[in-house]
C-alpha positions, 0 to 999 in steps of 0.5 A, a space after each residue: 500499499 502506498 504510503 501517505 506522503 508518496 500519495 500526496 506527491 503524486 496527486 495533482 494539486 493538494 491532497 489533505 487527509 485526517 483521522 485525528 490522531 492516527 493519519 494527518 497529511 496537510 490537514 491544516 491546509 484550507 481547501 475548497 469543500 464543494 458539497 462536503 460543506 453542506 455538513 455544516 448546514 446539516 448539523 445545524 438543522 439536526 441541532 435545531 430539531 433536536 432542541 425543538 427550536 426547529 420543526 422537522 415537519 415544517 413545510 418550506 415552499 421552493 422558490 424560483 431562486 432556490 433551484 439550481 443544476 448540478 446534484 439533486 432531484 428536485 429540479 425533476 420532481 413537480 411538488 413545490 412544498 417540502 418538509 425541513 426534514 425532507 430537505 435535510 434527507 434530500 441534501 444528505 442523501 443526493 446532495 440536492 443543491 436546490 434543498 440546500 438553497 432552501 434550507 440555507 434560506 430558512 436557517 440564514 447563512 450567518 446562523 449556519 457559520 456562527 453555530 459551526 463555531 460552537 462545533 470547533 469550526 474556526 476556518 471551515 465555513 459556508 460562503 454562499 448559496 449554491 450557484 450555477 454558474 458561479 460568476 466573478 461577483 460572487 464568492 470564489 466557491 460554496 465553502 472551504 475548510 481543513 481536513 483536520 476540523 472536519 475529521 474531528 467533527 466526524 469523530 464527534 459524531 461517533 463519540 456521543 454517549 446518553 447526553 444531551 448532544 446524542 439526539 442531533 448527533 444520531 439524526 445527522 449520522 442517519 442522514 449521512 448513512 443515506 448518502 448515495 455516493 460511495 465513490 470515494 473513500 468507501 469505494 475500495 472498502 468492503 462495505 454494504 452501501 444500503 446499510 442505514 443504521 449504525 450497527 452494534 457489531 460489524 461483520 468481520 472484515 467489513 466496515 460500515 460507512 456514513 459519509 458526505 461527499 462533494 464534487 466540483 471542477 478540480 475538487 473531490 472531497 469526502 468526510 465521514 465515519 468508518 465503523 469496523 473493528 473500531 470506529 473512526 472519523 475521517 476527512 479527505 480533501 483533493 484540490 487540483 487542476 481542471 481536467 485531473 479530476 479522475 486523478 483526484 479520485 484515485 488519490 482519494 481512493 488510495 487514501 480511503 484504503 489506508 483509512 479503511 485499514 485503521 477501521 479494520 484493525 483490531 488493537 
């Protein structure tokens, strides 16, 4: 298995990898996140629902300005009203850009970033709505952040106990388990992509995955958790020149093998 430093050297652009206390490569470099940045929004939705300040059954009417191309299903569906819970699941499962914009409009960008600070995010933040296309007068990207902050956050999701934080963490982890994109970190790992519930026991030699990915020109990102012999949180961010996205995918998948080996290891 190629070592992490060599993998970083071979990657076009920058490869950042973090598993707190176990793996680190460029983990404090600030990089574009693409849709992995939606985790900050989903965290605030989950915290609002768990605290009772946000009703998951509240209906949100989609506005024309919410609709965006790219990932998602809502542009192909006819309904114009969806619940907050529906929009969160669509954002997590298919990275729906329209659902993301509707939730950002409902909560407010400032609230999402301010509350993200409570979770330890200092350099990881959402800069703007999802835009297709992104013009010169707009912020240069949807979200930016570091692998270290995102991996610590992912680890936080799998270390909850019977405390007041447990409900929102379990809720967010459940949404992430519905992610249909397992093409990056989990791609080469033995896992069942349709397992939605956090298992008490994982079959030997396999992992359970819940993650959020991001895809943009020159960007491939993956943040999530793997549960095997042990549970770990991870973040892998890859950013490079346009046209080299396939090489970024290969680098992220190879990093995924290193991360998976840690989750499978019994010690």
